[in-house]
C-alpha positions as CSV (number, residue, x, y, z in Angstrom):
1,M,19.1,12.9,-20.2
2,S,20.9,9.5,-21.0
3,Q,18.8,6.2,-19.6
4,M,21.5,5.4,-17.5
5,L,21.8,9.1,-15.8
6,A,17.9,9.1,-15.3
7,L,18.2,5.6,-13.6
8,V,21.4,6.8,-11.4
9,I,19.5,9.9,-10.2
10,L,16.1,8.3,-9.4
11,V,18.2,5.3,-7.7
12,L,20.0,7.8,-5.6
13,I,16.8,9.5,-4.6
14,L,15.4,6.2,-3.3
15,F,18.6,5.5,-1.4
16,I,18.5,9.3,0.2
17,G,15.1,8.0,1.3
18,D,16.3,4.9,3.1
19,L,19.3,6.8,4.6
20,V,16.8,9.3,6.4
21,A,14.5,6.6,7.2
22,V,17.3,4.7,9.0
23,R,19.0,7.7,10.5
24,T,15.6,8.6,12.1
25,K,14.5,5.4,13.1
26,A,11.7,5.7,10.7
27,W,10.0,8.8,12.3
28,V,10.7,10.4,8.6
29,P,9.5,7.5,6.3
30,S,11.6,6.9,3.0
31,I,8.7,7.3,1.0
32,F,7.8,10.8,2.1
33,V,11.5,12.0,1.4
34,C,11.5,10.4,-1.9
35,A,8.2,12.1,-2.6
36,V,9.6,15.6,-1.9
37,L,12.7,15.1,-3.5
38,F,11.0,13.7,-6.8
39,L,8.7,17.1,-6.5
40,I,11.7,19.4,-6.3
41,G,13.1,17.7,-9.3
42,Y,10.0,18.0,-11.4
43,W,10.1,21.4,-10.6
44,T,13.5,21.8,-11.7
45,F,15.6,19.9,-14.1
46,F,13.6,16.6,-14.4
47,P,12.4,15.8,-17.7
48,K,8.7,14.9,-17.3
49,D,9.1,11.3,-18.6
50,I,12.2,10.4,-16.2
51,V,11.1,7.4,-15.1
52,A,10.1,5.9,-18.2
53,L,13.3,7.3,-19.4
54,A,15.1,5.2,-16.9
55,G,13.5,2.1,-18.1
56,V,10.4,2.0,-16.0
57,P,7.3,2.8,-18.4
58,S,3.8,1.7,-17.0
59,T,3.6,-1.6,-18.5
60,V,7.0,-2.9,-16.7
61,A,5.3,-1.0,-13.3
62,V,2.1,-3.1,-13.9
63,M,4.3,-6.6,-14.0
64,M,5.9,-5.4,-11.0
65,M,2.6,-4.8,-9.2
66,Y,1.2,-8.1,-10.2
67,L,4.4,-10.2,-8.7
68,L,4.5,-8.1,-5.7
69,I,0.8,-8.2,-4.4
70,T,0.8,-12.2,-5.1
71,N,4.0,-12.4,-3.3
72,M,2.5,-10.3,-0.5
73,G,-0.3,-12.8,-0.4
74,T,2.2,-15.7,0.7
75,L,2.5,-13.8,4.0
76,L,-0.6,-14.6,4.8
77,S,-2.6,-17.7,5.6
78,I,-6.4,-18.7,4.7
79,Q,-6.7,-18.5,8.4
80,E,-5.2,-15.0,8.8
81,L,-7.4,-13.5,6.3
82,K,-10.4,-14.8,8.2
83,N,-9.1,-13.4,11.2
84,Q,-8.8,-10.0,9.5
85,W,-12.6,-9.1,9.5
86,K,-11.8,-6.7,12.3
87,T,-9.6,-5.0,9.8
88,I,-12.0,-5.0,7.2
89,V,-14.8,-3.3,9.6
90,I,-12.2,-0.8,11.1
91,A,-10.9,0.2,7.2
92,L,-14.5,0.9,6.4
93,S,-15.1,3.0,9.2
94,G,-12.3,5.2,8.5
95,I,-13.8,5.9,5.0
96,L,-17.4,6.5,6.6
97,G,-15.5,9.1,8.9
98,I,-13.8,10.7,5.9
99,I,-17.1,10.9,4.1
100,A,-19.3,12.2,7.3
101,I,-16.7,15.0,8.2
102,L,-16.2,16.1,4.3
103,L,-20.0,16.2,3.6
104,S,-21.1,18.1,6.7
105,V,-17.9,20.2,7.8
106,G,-16.1,20.2,4.4
107,T,-19.2,21.0,2.3
108,L,-19.9,24.2,4.5
109,I,-16.5,25.5,3.8
110,Y,-15.6,24.4,0.4
111,G,-18.7,23.9,-1.4
112,F,-20.5,20.2,-2.2
113,K,-18.9,19.8,-5.6
114,T,-15.1,20.3,-4.2
115,V,-16.0,17.8,-1.5
116,V,-17.8,15.3,-3.9
117,V,-14.5,15.5,-6.5
118,A,-12.1,15.1,-3.1
119,I,-13.8,12.0,-1.5
120,P,-13.1,9.1,-3.8
121,P,-9.2,10.1,-4.5
122,L,-8.9,10.5,-0.7
123,V,-10.1,7.1,-0.3
124,G,-8.2,5.3,-3.0
125,G,-5.9,5.2,-6.1
126,I,-5.4,6.6,-9.3
127,V,-8.4,4.9,-10.7
128,S,-10.8,6.8,-8.8
129,A,-9.0,9.9,-9.0
130,L,-9.2,9.7,-13.0
131,I,-12.8,8.9,-13.0
132,M,-13.6,11.8,-10.9
133,S,-11.0,13.9,-12.7
134,E,-12.8,13.0,-16.1
135,G,-16.0,13.4,-14.7
136,A,-15.2,16.9,-13.5
137,K,-14.0,17.9,-17.1
138,E,-17.2,16.9,-18.7
139,A,-19.2,18.7,-16.3
140,G,-16.9,21.9,-17.2
141,L,-15.1,22.3,-13.9
142,V,-11.4,22.3,-15.1
143,S,-9.9,23.3,-11.7
144,L,-11.8,20.7,-10.0
145,S,-10.5,18.2,-12.6
146,V,-7.0,18.9,-11.8
147,F,-7.8,18.8,-7.8
148,A,-9.2,15.1,-8.4
149,I,-5.3,14.4,-9.4
150,V,-3.4,16.8,-7.3
151,I,-5.4,15.4,-4.0
152,Y,-4.5,11.7,-5.2
153,V,-1.0,12.7,-5.5
154,M,-0.4,14.8,-2.4
155,Q,-2.5,12.9,0.4
156,G,0.5,10.9,1.2
157,F,2.2,13.8,2.5
158,A,0.0,13.6,5.3
159,G,-0.5,9.6,5.5
160,Y,3.2,8.5,5.8
161,P,4.4,10.4,8.6
162,I,1.3,9.9,10.8
163,T,1.3,6.4,9.9
164,S,4.9,5.9,10.7
165,I,4.2,7.5,14.1
166,V,1.1,5.5,15.4
167,L,2.9,2.1,14.1
168,K,6.0,3.2,16.2
169,K,3.8,3.2,19.3
170,E,1.9,0.1,18.2
171,G,5.2,-1.7,17.9
172,K,7.0,-0.6,21.0
173,R,3.5,-1.8,22.8
174,L,3.6,-5.3,21.2
175,L,7.5,-5.4,22.2
176,E,6.6,-4.3,25.8
177,Q,3.8,-7.2,26.1
178,Y,5.9,-9.6,24.3
179,R,9.1,-9.3,26.4
180,S,6.8,-9.4,29.6
181,G,5.3,-12.6,28.3
182,Q,1.7,-11.0,28.1
183,L,1.6,-11.3,24.1
184,A,0.3,-14.6,23.1
185,V,2.5,-16.1,20.2
186,N,2.5,-19.3,18.4
187,E,5.8,-20.5,19.1
188,Q,5.2,-23.9,17.3
189,K,4.7,-22.1,14.0
190,L,7.9,-19.6,14.4
191,A,9.8,-23.0,15.5
192,E,8.6,-24.7,12.4
193,E,9.5,-21.5,10.5
194,E,13.0,-21.5,11.8
195,A,13.5,-25.1,11.0
196,A,12.4,-24.7,7.3
197,A,14.8,-21.7,7.0
198,S,17.8,-23.6,8.6
199,S,17.2,-26.5,6.5
200,G,18.0,-24.3,3.5
201,T,15.0,-26.0,1.5
202,A,11.7,-24.9,0.8
203,Q,10.2,-28.6,0.0
204,K,8.1,-28.6,3.2
205,E,6.2,-25.7,2.0
206,L,6.5,-26.8,-1.8
207,K,3.8,-29.7,-0.8
208,L,2.8,-30.1,-4.7
209,F,6.5,-30.6,-5.5
210,K,7.4,-32.4,-2.7
211,N,9.0,-35.3,-5.0
212,M,11.0,-32.6,-7.1
213,P,14.7,-32.5,-6.3
214,E,15.7,-29.0,-5.0
215,K,18.2,-28.4,-7.7
216,Y,15.1,-28.0,-10.0
217,N,13.7,-25.0,-8.0
218,T,15.6,-22.2,-9.5
219,D,14.9,-18.7,-9.6
220,F,13.1,-19.1,-13.2
221,F,11.0,-21.7,-11.9
222,K,10.0,-19.5,-8.6
223,F,9.4,-16.6,-11.2
224,F,6.9,-18.9,-13.3
225,R,5.0,-20.0,-10.7
226,L,4.5,-16.5,-9.3
227,A,3.7,-15.0,-12.8
228,F,1.4,-18.1,-13.3
229,V,-0.7,-17.0,-10.2
230,A,-0.7,-13.6,-10.9
231,Y,-2.0,-14.6,-14.5
232,L,-4.9,-16.9,-13.1
233,A,-5.9,-13.9,-10.8
234,Y,-6.4,-11.5,-13.7
235,L,-8.1,-14.3,-15.8
236,V,-10.9,-14.8,-13.2
237,S,-10.9,-10.7,-12.8
238,T,-11.7,-10.5,-16.5
239,L,-14.2,-13.4,-16.3
240,L,-15.9,-12.1,-13.4
241,A,-16.2,-8.5,-15.2
242,P,-19.7,-8.9,-16.8
243,V,-21.0,-10.1,-13.3
244,A,-19.1,-8.0,-11.0
245,S,-15.9,-5.6,-11.3
246,V,-13.2,-7.1,-9.1
247,S,-9.5,-6.0,-9.2
248,P,-7.2,-8.1,-10.3
249,F,-4.7,-6.9,-7.8
250,V,-7.2,-7.9,-4.9
251,L,-7.5,-11.4,-6.5
252,C,-3.6,-11.5,-6.7
253,L,-3.5,-11.1,-2.8
254,L,-6.2,-14.0,-2.7
255,F,-4.6,-16.2,-5.0
256,G,-1.2,-15.4,-3.0
257,V,-2.6,-16.9,0.1
258,I,-4.4,-19.8,-1.7
259,A,-1.2,-20.8,-3.7
260,K,1.0,-20.7,-0.5
261,S,-1.6,-22.6,1.4
262,I,-1.9,-25.7,-1.0
263,G,2.0,-25.6,-1.5
264,F,2.3,-24.1,-5.1
265,L,4.4,-21.2,-3.7
266,E,6.8,-21.0,-1.1
267,K,6.7,-17.9,1.8
268,Q,8.2,-14.6,0.5
269,V,9.0,-16.5,-3.3
270,L,10.2,-13.1,-4.8
271,Q,12.7,-12.6,-2.1
272,K,13.7,-16.2,-2.7
273,A,14.0,-15.4,-6.3
274,N,15.9,-12.9,-5.7
275,G,13.6,-10.2,-7.4
276,F,12.0,-8.4,-4.7
277,G,14.2,-5.5,-4.3
278,F,14.2,-4.7,-8.2
279,A,10.5,-5.3,-8.4
280,L,9.8,-2.9,-5.5
281,M,12.2,-0.5,-6.9
282,G,10.0,-0.1,-10.0
283,L,7.1,0.1,-8.5
284,M,8.0,3.0,-6.4
285,L,9.4,4.8,-9.2
286,F,6.1,4.3,-11.2
287,I,4.2,5.9,-7.9
288,F,6.4,8.9,-7.8
289,D,6.0,9.5,-11.6
290,G,2.5,10.8,-10.4
291,L,3.6,13.8,-9.2
292,K,4.8,15.3,-12.3
293,Q,1.3,16.3,-12.8
294,A,1.8,18.7,-9.7
295,T,3.1,21.9,-11.0
296,P,3.8,24.9,-8.5
297,S,1.2,26.8,-9.9
298,M,-1.4,24.3,-10.0
299,M,-0.3,23.7,-6.3
300,L,-0.8,27.5,-5.5
301,E,-4.4,27.5,-7.0
302,I,-5.7,24.8,-4.9
303,I,-3.7,24.3,-1.8
304,F,-6.3,25.8,0.6
305,P,-9.1,23.4,-0.4
306,L,-6.3,20.5,-0.8
307,V,-4.7,21.1,2.9
308,G,-8.3,21.4,4.1
309,T,-9.9,18.3,2.8
310,I,-7.0,16.2,4.0
311,V,-6.8,17.5,7.5
312,L,-10.7,16.9,7.8
313,A,-10.4,13.6,6.3
314,V,-7.6,12.4,8.6
315,I,-9.7,13.9,11.7
316,G,-12.7,12.0,10.3
317,M,-10.7,8.5,9.9
318,Y,-9.2,8.8,13.6
319,I,-12.6,9.6,15.2
320,F,-14.5,6.9,13.6
321,S,-11.8,3.9,13.6
322,F,-11.0,5.0,17.2
323,I,-15.1,4.1,17.9
324,A,-14.6,1.0,15.9
325,G,-11.2,-0.1,17.4
326,K,-13.0,0.5,21.1
327,I,-15.9,-1.7,20.2
328,L,-13.7,-4.5,18.2
329,K,-11.2,-4.4,21.2
330,V,-8.1,-3.6,18.8
331,S,-5.7,-0.8,19.8
332,K,-6.3,3.0,18.8
333,N,-2.7,3.1,17.2
334,M,-3.4,0.2,15.2
335,A,-7.1,0.9,14.0
336,F,-5.8,4.5,13.0
337,A,-3.1,3.0,11.0
338,V,-5.2,0.5,9.3
339,S,-7.9,3.6,8.5
340,L,-4.8,5.9,7.0
341,T,-3.9,3.0,4.3
342,A,-6.5,5.1,2.6
343,L,-4.4,7.6,1.8
344,Y,-1.7,5.3,0.0
345,G,-2.4,2.0,-0.1
346,F,0.0,-0.5,-1.8
347,P,3.3,-0.4,-1.5
348,A,3.6,2.5,0.9
349,D,1.7,0.4,3.5
350,Y,4.3,-2.4,3.2
351,I,7.1,-0.1,3.2
352,I,6.3,2.0,6.1
353,T,5.4,-1.2,8.4
354,N,8.6,-2.8,7.4
355,E,10.4,0.3,8.2
356,V,8.7,0.7,11.5
357,I,9.7,-2.8,12.5
358,K,13.1,-2.8,11.6
359,S,13.7,0.2,13.5
360,L,12.2,-1.2,16.3
361,T,14.3,-4.0,17.3
362,E,17.6,-5.8,15.8
363,D,16.4,-9.3,17.2
364,E,14.9,-11.4,14.0
365,K,12.4,-13.2,16.3
366,E,10.9,-10.1,17.6
367,R,11.0,-8.6,14.2
368,E,9.1,-12.0,13.1
369,I,6.3,-11.4,15.8
370,L,5.8,-7.9,15.2
371,T,5.5,-8.5,11.4
372,S,3.0,-11.1,12.1
373,H,1.0,-8.9,14.1
374,M,1.2,-5.6,11.9
375,M,1.6,-6.5,8.6
376,P,-1.5,-8.5,7.6
377,P,-3.8,-5.9,8.8
378,M,-2.0,-3.1,6.9
379,L,-2.2,-5.1,3.8
380,V,-5.6,-6.0,3.9
381,G,-6.7,-2.5,5.2
382,G,-4.9,-1.0,2.0
383,F,-6.6,-3.5,-0.7
384,I,-9.8,-3.2,1.2
385,T,-10.0,0.8,0.8
386,V,-7.8,2.0,-2.1
387,T,-8.6,-1.1,-4.7
388,I,-12.3,-2.1,-3.8
389,V,-14.4,0.8,-1.9
390,S,-12.7,3.6,-3.7
391,V,-13.8,2.7,-7.4
392,I,-17.4,2.0,-6.0
393,L,-17.6,5.3,-4.4
394,A,-16.0,7.2,-7.6
395,G,-18.8,5.2,-9.4
396,I,-21.4,6.7,-7.2
397,F,-20.0,10.3,-6.4
398,V,-19.4,11.0,-10.1
399,G,-23.1,11.2,-10.9
400,F,-23.3,14.2,-8.3
401,L,-21.4,16.4,-10.8
């Protein structure tokens, strides 16, 4: 297969995903549709390296991730990050729900070792899945070694549609409150943002470059500043490595928030540099590349524990996040959506939230309000579960094999 044919096929799949999401008003998320089509492709005519062949090897995808996550940080402020302590508690309670249900009910049905291998990949990303896969392999548990990877690959099939449903309910609730005047909105902040947008300049945001003529703020200068902040995050994570293991991607989000607050980066700088869509495309293709591991025979072998553990995990998340939401006075739908981010993390949390917001209203101001209420908890929830907690859990659980 030629590079350009591979690229055409993959971008067509992403477009079909978007088309279905728009037609169904996000009831069927694009990421779910794409995952199904990729799976069918790998089971039929796709070369195993189709994503790398199309021009997105892992090094390119990692670069996109650094830029995208730092860019996500510019959506938040330091104050908003402080305000997300409830999100952190709810995300952790969801993880506690997964552990509690699987170690109790799950152990009785599937056995202790299957549950131990399942928990870290269910809570997190590829790193925790690889730790458990290698641990199972070293312990001579070959089928469980495969199970760890497949559960990581397949958990999104449960997470994507459920998240879309609960976020739509939450979005409708917020819109009703806003339209009836019950929802408190920072009108001044929105007015300032609208004024900045209408003036066509980012100078108010870029306090550190306020004396620089706007004509010098080119796309490449925006990319340079974004890459520089991402590099600082990477540098700090390597310096902290002997003391504490902190994911550079978590620091990218934090450094993006700081850089926006001090006026080094403008809000949504990647969009303004005309690079957001391309970066998101590269990262999504790389994530779907993980589906090449899931062969039909492998799926048949582990389908029963796979479906069972995911169902139990979702039940555990719902119960514990519901309780935490009640205590913290957070709506049950928002609490459940935050805990569900454990099943996929970034960028799926951003994509699904964005699709839902677009499907609920055409009004730009209403979209802004929904974004300000729904996006920060979804992003923070995803990073807490997938990038931090899951790796710690994997380090502990691998010792039980």
